[in-house]
Each structure stands twice: as C-alpha cells, then as structure tokens.
C-alpha positions as CSV (number, residue, x, y, z in Angstrom):
1,M,0.0,0.0,0.0
2,T,1.3,3.5,-0.8
3,E,1.8,6.1,1.9
4,G,-0.8,8.3,0.3
5,K,-3.6,5.9,1.2
6,Q,-2.6,6.1,4.8
7,I,-2.7,9.9,5.3
8,G,-4.6,11.0,8.4
9,R,-4.9,7.6,10.0
10,I,-3.9,7.3,13.7
11,V,-3.2,4.0,15.4
12,L,-2.2,3.6,19.1
13,V,-0.3,0.4,19.7
14,T,-0.2,-0.8,23.4
15,G,-0.3,-3.9,25.4
16,M,1.8,-6.1,27.6
17,S,5.5,-5.5,27.7
18,G,7.2,-8.2,25.5
19,A,4.0,-8.9,23.5
20,G,5.4,-7.4,20.3
21,R,4.7,-3.7,20.3
22,S,8.1,-2.9,18.7
23,S,7.5,-5.5,15.9
24,A,4.0,-4.0,15.3
25,L,5.4,-0.5,15.0
26,N,7.9,-1.8,12.4
27,V,5.0,-3.2,10.4
28,F,3.2,0.1,10.4
29,E,6.3,1.8,9.2
30,D,6.3,-0.6,6.3
31,L,2.7,0.4,5.6
32,G,3.7,4.1,5.3
33,F,3.0,5.2,8.9
34,E,5.3,7.4,10.9
35,A,6.0,5.4,14.1
36,V,6.6,7.1,17.4
37,D,7.3,5.0,20.5
38,N,6.8,5.7,24.2
39,L,5.6,9.3,23.7
40,P,4.3,10.9,27.0
41,L,0.5,11.0,27.0
42,S,0.5,14.7,27.6
43,L,2.1,15.2,24.2
44,L,-0.2,13.0,22.2
45,G,-2.7,15.8,21.6
46,D,0.0,18.1,20.1
47,L,1.4,15.3,17.9
48,I,-2.1,14.4,16.6
49,R,-3.1,18.0,16.0
50,G,0.2,18.8,14.3
51,G,0.6,15.8,12.1
52,A,-2.7,13.9,11.5
53,A,-3.6,15.8,8.4
54,E,-0.2,15.3,6.8
55,R,0.7,11.7,7.5
56,A,-0.4,8.5,9.2
57,L,0.7,8.0,12.7
58,A,1.4,4.8,14.7
59,I,2.1,5.6,18.3
60,G,3.4,3.1,20.8
61,V,2.2,3.5,24.4
62,D,2.9,1.2,27.3
63,I,3.4,1.0,31.1
64,R,6.8,2.8,30.7
65,T,5.2,5.8,29.1
66,R,5.5,8.9,31.2
67,D,2.3,9.9,33.0
68,F,0.6,6.7,31.9
69,V,-2.3,5.7,34.2
70,G,-4.2,2.7,33.0
71,D,-7.5,3.6,34.6
72,A,-7.4,7.1,33.0
73,F,-6.3,6.0,29.6
74,D,-9.8,5.6,28.0
75,S,-11.0,9.0,29.2
76,E,-7.8,10.6,28.1
77,L,-8.1,9.0,24.7
78,N,-11.8,10.1,24.4
79,R,-10.7,13.7,25.3
80,L,-8.1,13.6,22.6
81,R,-10.6,12.4,20.0
82,A,-13.0,15.1,21.0
83,E,-10.4,17.9,21.0
84,T,-8.7,16.9,17.7
85,G,-11.7,15.5,15.8
86,Q,-9.5,12.6,14.7
87,S,-10.5,8.9,14.7
88,V,-7.9,6.9,16.7
89,T,-7.8,3.1,16.5
90,T,-6.3,1.3,19.6
91,I,-4.6,-2.1,19.3
92,F,-3.8,-4.1,22.5
93,L,-1.2,-6.8,22.2
94,D,-1.7,-9.5,24.8
95,C,0.3,-12.6,25.6
96,D,0.3,-15.5,28.1
97,E,2.3,-15.1,31.2
98,D,4.4,-18.2,30.6
99,V,5.3,-17.1,27.1
100,L,6.3,-13.6,28.3
101,I,8.5,-15.2,31.0
102,K,10.2,-17.3,28.3
103,R,10.7,-14.3,26.0
104,Y,12.3,-12.2,28.8
105,T,14.4,-15.1,30.0
106,E,15.7,-15.9,26.5
107,T,16.5,-12.3,25.6
108,R,17.8,-11.4,29.1
109,R,15.9,-8.2,29.0
110,R,14.5,-6.6,32.1
111,H,10.7,-6.2,32.5
112,P,9.9,-2.6,33.4
113,L,8.1,-3.5,36.6
114,A,10.4,-6.3,37.8
115,D,13.4,-4.2,39.1
116,E,12.7,-5.1,42.7
117,R,10.4,-8.1,42.4
118,P,10.3,-11.4,40.6
119,L,9.5,-11.4,36.8
120,A,6.2,-13.1,37.2
121,D,5.1,-10.6,39.8
122,G,6.0,-7.7,37.5
123,I,4.0,-9.2,34.7
124,Q,1.0,-9.7,36.9
125,L,1.3,-6.1,38.2
126,E,1.4,-4.8,34.7
127,R,-1.6,-6.9,33.7
128,R,-3.7,-5.4,36.4
129,A,-2.6,-1.9,35.5
130,M,-3.4,-2.5,31.8
131,Q,-6.8,-4.2,32.3
132,T,-8.9,-1.2,31.5
133,V,-6.8,-0.3,28.5
134,R,-7.3,-3.9,27.2
135,D,-11.0,-3.8,27.8
136,S,-11.5,-0.6,25.8
137,A,-9.2,-1.5,22.9
138,D,-10.6,-1.6,19.4
139,I,-8.5,-4.6,18.4
140,L,-7.1,-7.3,20.7
141,I,-4.4,-9.6,19.3
142,D,-3.0,-12.5,21.3
143,T,0.7,-13.0,20.3
144,S,1.3,-16.0,22.5
145,H,1.5,-18.3,19.5
146,L,2.4,-15.8,16.8
147,S,5.8,-15.4,15.1
148,P,6.8,-11.9,14.1
149,W,5.9,-12.9,10.5
150,A,2.4,-14.1,11.6
151,L,1.9,-10.8,13.6
152,K,2.8,-8.9,10.5
153,S,0.4,-10.9,8.4
154,Q,-2.5,-10.1,10.8
155,L,-1.7,-6.4,10.9
156,V,-1.3,-6.1,7.1
157,G,-4.5,-8.0,6.6
158,R,-6.4,-5.7,8.9
159,F,-4.9,-2.4,7.8
160,A,-3.8,-2.7,4.2
161,S,-7.4,-2.3,3.0
162,E,-8.6,0.0,5.8
163,D,-9.2,2.9,3.4
164,A,-12.5,1.1,2.7
165,P,-15.3,1.6,5.2
166,G,-17.3,-1.0,6.9
167,L,-16.9,-4.1,9.1
168,R,-13.6,-6.0,8.7
169,V,-13.9,-9.7,9.5
170,S,-11.0,-12.0,10.5
171,I,-11.4,-15.8,10.3
172,M,-9.0,-17.8,12.4
173,S,-8.6,-21.5,12.8
174,F,-6.9,-22.7,16.0
175,S,-6.1,-25.6,18.3
176,F,-8.0,-25.9,21.6
177,R,-4.9,-27.6,22.9
178,R,-3.0,-24.3,22.6
179,G,-5.9,-22.2,23.9
180,V,-8.8,-20.2,22.6
181,P,-7.7,-16.9,21.0
182,R,-8.2,-14.0,23.3
183,E,-9.2,-11.7,20.4
184,A,-12.1,-13.9,19.3
185,D,-15.6,-12.4,19.3
186,L,-17.3,-15.6,18.1
187,V,-15.9,-19.1,18.8
188,F,-17.1,-22.3,17.0
189,D,-16.0,-25.7,18.2
190,V,-15.8,-28.3,15.3
191,R,-14.4,-31.2,17.4
192,F,-17.8,-32.9,16.8
193,L,-16.8,-33.6,13.1
194,R,-15.0,-36.8,12.1
195,N,-11.3,-36.5,12.8
196,P,-8.7,-37.0,10.0
197,H,-6.0,-37.4,12.6
198,Y,-7.0,-41.0,13.0
199,I,-6.6,-41.8,9.3
200,E,-2.9,-42.6,8.9
201,E,-2.5,-41.2,5.3
202,L,-4.4,-38.0,6.3
203,R,-2.6,-37.3,9.6
204,P,0.4,-35.5,8.1
205,L,-1.8,-33.3,5.8
206,T,-3.8,-30.2,6.7
207,G,-7.3,-29.0,6.1
208,R,-6.1,-27.3,2.9
209,D,-5.5,-30.6,1.3
210,T,-8.4,-31.8,-0.9
211,R,-8.3,-35.3,0.6
212,V,-8.7,-33.9,4.2
213,G,-11.5,-31.6,3.0
214,N,-13.3,-34.5,1.3
215,Y,-13.1,-36.6,4.5
216,V,-14.4,-33.8,6.8
217,S,-17.1,-32.8,4.4
218,E,-18.4,-36.4,4.2
219,D,-19.4,-36.1,7.9
220,P,-23.2,-36.4,7.9
221,D,-23.5,-33.2,10.0
222,F,-21.0,-31.0,8.2
223,T,-23.3,-29.6,5.5
224,E,-26.1,-28.8,7.9
225,F,-23.6,-27.1,10.3
226,L,-22.2,-25.0,7.5
227,D,-25.7,-24.0,6.3
228,R,-26.7,-23.0,9.8
229,L,-23.5,-21.1,10.3
230,K,-24.1,-19.3,7.0
231,G,-27.6,-18.3,8.1
232,M,-26.1,-17.0,11.4
233,M,-23.5,-14.9,9.5
234,E,-26.2,-13.5,7.2
235,L,-28.1,-12.3,10.3
236,L,-25.2,-11.2,12.5
237,L,-22.8,-9.4,10.3
238,P,-25.1,-6.7,9.1
239,R,-26.2,-6.2,12.7
240,F,-22.6,-5.9,13.9
241,E,-22.0,-3.4,11.1
242,S,-25.1,-1.3,11.8
243,E,-24.0,-1.1,15.5
244,G,-20.8,0.5,14.4
245,K,-18.5,-2.4,15.1
246,S,-15.3,-2.1,13.0
247,Y,-13.6,-5.4,13.6
248,L,-14.9,-8.9,14.1
249,T,-12.8,-12.0,14.8
250,I,-14.4,-15.4,14.2
251,A,-12.4,-18.3,15.6
252,I,-12.9,-21.9,14.6
253,G,-11.2,-24.6,16.7
254,C,-10.5,-28.3,16.8
255,T,-8.2,-30.4,18.9
256,G,-4.9,-29.9,17.0
257,G,-5.8,-26.9,14.8
258,R,-4.6,-28.5,11.6
259,H,-7.5,-30.5,10.0
260,R,-11.1,-29.9,10.8
261,S,-10.8,-26.2,11.9
262,V,-8.6,-25.3,8.9
263,F,-11.0,-26.8,6.4
264,T,-14.1,-25.3,8.1
265,A,-12.4,-21.9,8.4
266,E,-11.7,-22.0,4.6
267,R,-15.4,-22.7,3.9
268,V,-16.6,-20.0,6.3
269,Y,-14.2,-17.6,4.6
270,D,-15.9,-18.5,1.3
271,V,-19.3,-17.9,2.8
272,I,-18.5,-14.4,4.2
273,A,-16.5,-13.4,1.1
274,S,-19.6,-14.0,-1.0
275,Q,-21.3,-11.3,1.1
276,D,-18.9,-8.7,-0.2
277,M,-17.2,-8.2,3.2
278,Q,-13.7,-7.1,3.9
279,I,-12.2,-10.4,5.2
280,Q,-8.9,-12.1,6.0
281,L,-8.1,-15.7,6.8
282,Y,-5.4,-16.9,9.2
283,H,-4.5,-20.4,10.4
284,R,-2.9,-19.9,13.8
285,D,-1.9,-23.5,14.6
286,I,-1.6,-25.2,11.2
287,E,2.1,-25.9,12.0
288,P,2.6,-28.5,14.7
289,A,4.1,-27.2,18.0
290,S,7.4,-28.5,19.1
291,G,7.0,-32.0,20.4
292,E,3.6,-32.6,18.7
293,R,3.1,-35.0,15.8
C-alpha cells in the first residue's frame, strides 16, 4: 500500500511488555505510517493535532510511558478524540504469562516492573494496571502463538485495506490444545466432526488438502452445520456493522488446529467473502508445535 492511502490515520499500539509492540510499529512503518514509541501521553494531543492531516501515525504507548495511568487511559483518549476531531484506533497486544517469561528469559531483557520483584510478579502487576486499556481496545491480538511474521500478516491483513469503510472480518482457525484466541468475538467448536487425525494417510496433511477436505465434508452433520452457520452470519454481520463495530474475529477450533478447523475456516471464509465483506483468513496453529506430531 502506498503512503498516500494512509494519510490521516492514527493507530495507538499498546499492550503487555514483551508482547510485540516494537514489531507491530515496524509493520506500520512498512505500511507508510510514521512510528513514534513511548511518547508521553501529555504530548499526544500536540502530535495528533500537528501531524494527523499530513501523515499517518502509529504511536506506541505502554506501562513505561511517562504519565501513563491505565484507569485514566480511556478517558484521556476520548478527550483527545473530541479535541482533535480525529479517529484513533487502539490495538492491544496480549500474551500468556508463561510465554512472556520465556521471552524475557531468552532475551535477558528486564521487565519494566520487575526491578525489585520477581519477573512473574512484575508481569501480573502490569496486567492489572493495563486491564482497563485492554477492555477498551478496538483490536485485541494475542501474540502467545504468533511469530513476528504471523503478527505482520495479521496487521497487514487488517490495515492494508482499511481505506475502505465497513466491518472487517478476520477468520482464524486454532487448536483448543493451545488455547482459545483472546481476540475472538465468536468461537465455533468443530471437534464434533469426524477427525482425519485417526486416518494414517491424512494425519500429516492439513485442512487445505483436498483429501482432508473430502473426508471432513463427508461427515453427515457438516453440510447442515455450514448451512446454519451461513444463516447466522447473514443475520449477525449486518447487525454488527449497523451497530458501528469495525472489527470482528471469528475463531474456529478443533483439537490440533490442523485439519477440521482449517477446512471449516476456509469454507466460512468463502461464505463471508460472498457477502462482499472485507475479510482475512489466518490459520494460527496449522504448523505443529514443538514435540507434537
């Protein structure tokens, strides 16, 4: 996307320390945004008023930011929107505690709230301080199982076409074994479908393979399930859009996240794409985790 298409757009990137804020800001720079990290909240208004009309801004804000108070963040943001007349999209990057601990341990970086306390205590303290910010965010992304490339793919998918108005829908397949995505608005469990994992020649394949798709679709309940889900989407999506919702994440899960959920997510993508919606598809757990077969 060219920089010209991004003029005037403002994105606030926040979340848990270690969840990928710096990586996200790098993605926005690639999309033509000017990225500013750790700017004091008291200066946000001046920055937005001074530059919003000339360029797109991606602003990183976290617990280290001077004068940051989690409970007051939402009211401060609403005040800025009212004073500047600008639309500001907030992204909250979340992550499981054990993954954050692993990241900090591997990189040997210091958590901003763990100077005089154990790392886990610092993460828990930050989570409590950031809870109201998380609750009010426009977009929630759980990076626990995302590589930097996968995070980039999600952000590009959401923002590369954002010059078009309307509801933006993300379809995500996932493994229940690795946890339900935090950002999901709607979750569908397809573990009731026949499982290709128990067919030796299908086990190493994924739901993108025609043989797996044929096997799953031959389940006697699959067609009725998809038809009912289609009817639900035809009812819900226009209602979400009319209520002013900008982003919707639909998560479809099975045990391993590689067969039934992938195939079903592909079919749901086809259903929603036929309704002329802005849509992206992402398979979170299609690659087996270390130690899984």
